[in-house]
C-alpha atoms as an extended CHARMM CRD file, in Angstrom:
* protein
*
        67  EXT
         1         1  MET       CA            -60.7940000000      -18.8290000000      -72.0400000000  PROA      1               0.0000000000
         2         2  ASP       CA            -59.7860000000      -21.6180000000      -69.6710000000  PROA      2               0.0000000000
         3         3  ILE       CA            -56.2080000000      -21.3310000000      -68.4480000000  PROA      3               0.0000000000
         4         4  GLN       CA            -54.8080000000      -24.1930000000      -66.4330000000  PROA      4               0.0000000000
         5         5  LYS       CA            -51.4610000000      -24.0440000000      -64.7230000000  PROA      5               0.0000000000
         6         6  GLN       CA            -49.4780000000      -26.9980000000      -63.5240000000  PROA      6               0.0000000000
         7         7  VAL       CA            -48.0960000000      -26.6980000000      -60.0230000000  PROA      7               0.0000000000
         8         8  VAL       CA            -45.7230000000      -29.2930000000      -58.5810000000  PROA      8               0.0000000000
         9         9  TRP       CA            -44.5510000000      -29.3520000000      -54.9920000000  PROA      9               0.0000000000
        10        10  SER       CA            -41.9280000000      -31.2370000000      -53.0230000000  PROA      10              0.0000000000
        11        11  LEU       CA            -41.0360000000      -31.3720000000      -49.3390000000  PROA      11              0.0000000000
        12        12  LYS       CA            -37.4840000000      -32.0930000000      -48.1740000000  PROA      12              0.0000000000
        13        13  ASP       CA            -36.6630000000      -31.7080000000      -44.4940000000  PROA      13              0.0000000000
        14        14  ASN       CA            -38.4580000000      -28.4510000000      -43.6070000000  PROA      14              0.0000000000
        15        15  LYS       CA            -38.3090000000      -26.8690000000      -47.1080000000  PROA      15              0.0000000000
        16        16  LEU       CA            -41.5010000000      -26.8410000000      -49.1880000000  PROA      16              0.0000000000
        17        17  THR       CA            -40.7820000000      -26.0740000000      -52.8600000000  PROA      17              0.0000000000
        18        18  ILE       CA            -43.6710000000      -25.0760000000      -55.1170000000  PROA      18              0.0000000000
        19        19  SER       CA            -42.7610000000      -25.0340000000      -58.8220000000  PROA      19              0.0000000000
        20        20  TYR       CA            -44.9620000000      -23.4520000000      -61.4870000000  PROA      20              0.0000000000
        21        21  ASP       CA            -45.1190000000      -24.2760000000      -65.1880000000  PROA      21              0.0000000000
        22        22  ASP       CA            -43.7620000000      -20.8220000000      -66.0940000000  PROA      22              0.0000000000
        23        23  GLY       CA            -40.3630000000      -21.7440000000      -64.6130000000  PROA      23              0.0000000000
        24        24  TYR       CA            -40.7470000000      -19.8610000000      -61.3310000000  PROA      24              0.0000000000
        25        25  SER       CA            -40.7070000000      -21.5340000000      -57.9510000000  PROA      25              0.0000000000
        26        26  ASP       CA            -41.2320000000      -20.5850000000      -54.3270000000  PROA      26              0.0000000000
        27        27  VAL       CA            -39.3250000000      -22.1400000000      -51.4420000000  PROA      27              0.0000000000
        28        28  LEU       CA            -41.0280000000      -21.9340000000      -48.0710000000  PROA      28              0.0000000000
        29        29  THR       CA            -39.7780000000      -23.0560000000      -44.6740000000  PROA      29              0.0000000000
        30        30  VAL       CA            -42.1750000000      -25.1810000000      -42.6280000000  PROA      30              0.0000000000
        31        31  ASN       CA            -41.7340000000      -23.6930000000      -39.1580000000  PROA      31              0.0000000000
        32        32  GLU       CA            -44.4410000000      -25.7170000000      -37.4520000000  PROA      32              0.0000000000
        33        33  LEU       CA            -46.7490000000      -28.5350000000      -38.5020000000  PROA      33              0.0000000000
        34        34  THR       CA            -49.2610000000      -30.0840000000      -36.1300000000  PROA      34              0.0000000000
        35        35  ALA       CA            -52.6530000000      -31.7270000000      -36.5550000000  PROA      35              0.0000000000
        36        36  THR       CA            -54.3420000000      -28.3210000000      -36.3020000000  PROA      36              0.0000000000
        37        37  LYS       CA            -51.7880000000      -25.7580000000      -37.4820000000  PROA      37              0.0000000000
        38        38  LEU       CA            -49.2890000000      -25.1240000000      -40.2900000000  PROA      38              0.0000000000
        39        39  VAL       CA            -46.8130000000      -22.2380000000      -40.0960000000  PROA      39              0.0000000000
        40        40  LEU       CA            -44.9050000000      -21.3230000000      -43.2830000000  PROA      40              0.0000000000
        41        41  ALA       CA            -42.1620000000      -18.7410000000      -43.7510000000  PROA      41              0.0000000000
        42        42  PHE       CA            -41.4580000000      -17.2610000000      -47.1900000000  PROA      42              0.0000000000
        43        43  GLU       CA            -37.9200000000      -15.9490000000      -47.5760000000  PROA      43              0.0000000000
        44        44  ASP       CA            -37.4060000000      -13.1060000000      -50.0640000000  PROA      44              0.0000000000
        45        45  TRP       CA            -33.7970000000      -13.1460000000      -51.3040000000  PROA      45              0.0000000000
        46        46  ASP       CA            -32.2340000000      -10.3630000000      -53.4030000000  PROA      46              0.0000000000
        47        47  THR       CA            -29.3930000000      -10.9550000000      -55.8420000000  PROA      47              0.0000000000
        48        48  MET       CA            -26.5710000000       -8.4970000000      -55.2740000000  PROA      48              0.0000000000
        49        49  ASP       CA            -24.3480000000       -6.9210000000      -57.9560000000  PROA      49              0.0000000000
        50        50  ASP       CA            -21.5830000000       -9.4290000000      -57.2240000000  PROA      50              0.0000000000
        51        51  GLY       CA            -23.9590000000      -12.3840000000      -57.7380000000  PROA      51              0.0000000000
        52        52  SER       CA            -24.3050000000      -13.2290000000      -54.0580000000  PROA      52              0.0000000000
        53        53  GLU       CA            -27.7010000000      -13.3880000000      -52.3940000000  PROA      53              0.0000000000
        54        54  GLU       CA            -28.9190000000      -11.4080000000      -49.3980000000  PROA      54              0.0000000000
        55        55  LEU       CA            -32.0190000000      -12.1230000000      -47.3110000000  PROA      55              0.0000000000
        56        56  ASP       CA            -34.3310000000       -9.1310000000      -47.7670000000  PROA      56              0.0000000000
        57        57  ASP       CA            -37.4730000000      -10.1380000000      -45.8910000000  PROA      57              0.0000000000
        58        58  ILE       CA            -39.2880000000      -13.0550000000      -44.2470000000  PROA      58              0.0000000000
        59        59  THR       CA            -43.0760000000      -13.3210000000      -44.2460000000  PROA      59              0.0000000000
        60        60  THR       CA            -44.6880000000      -15.8560000000      -41.8910000000  PROA      60              0.0000000000
        61        61  THR       CA            -48.2060000000      -17.1870000000      -42.4710000000  PROA      61              0.0000000000
        62        62  THR       CA            -50.1670000000      -19.3880000000      -40.0620000000  PROA      62              0.0000000000
        63        63  TYR       CA            -52.8970000000      -21.7070000000      -41.2980000000  PROA      63              0.0000000000
        64        64  LYS       CA            -55.3050000000      -23.2580000000      -38.7980000000  PROA      64              0.0000000000
        65        65  LYS       CA            -57.4320000000      -26.3200000000      -39.3710000000  PROA      65              0.0000000000
        66        66  ILE       CA            -61.0800000000      -25.6020000000      -40.1370000000  PROA      66              0.0000000000
        67        67  ASP       CA            -63.3020000000      -27.8180000000      -38.0400000000  PROA      67              0.0000000000
């Protein structure tokens, strides 16, 4: 069975939004972008009982250019 998913992305200021066809999306912060390195931060927000959001965790990933 061949399953294909559509992924759409957009970049505004330093926010990279990746949207999936199942309705979910990820918002990542571009911390650094050079010719040889990309640093992304994924923010994990929790919804509180009162409806507000609280930052739970931040995961940073560094990608380096492959020569």
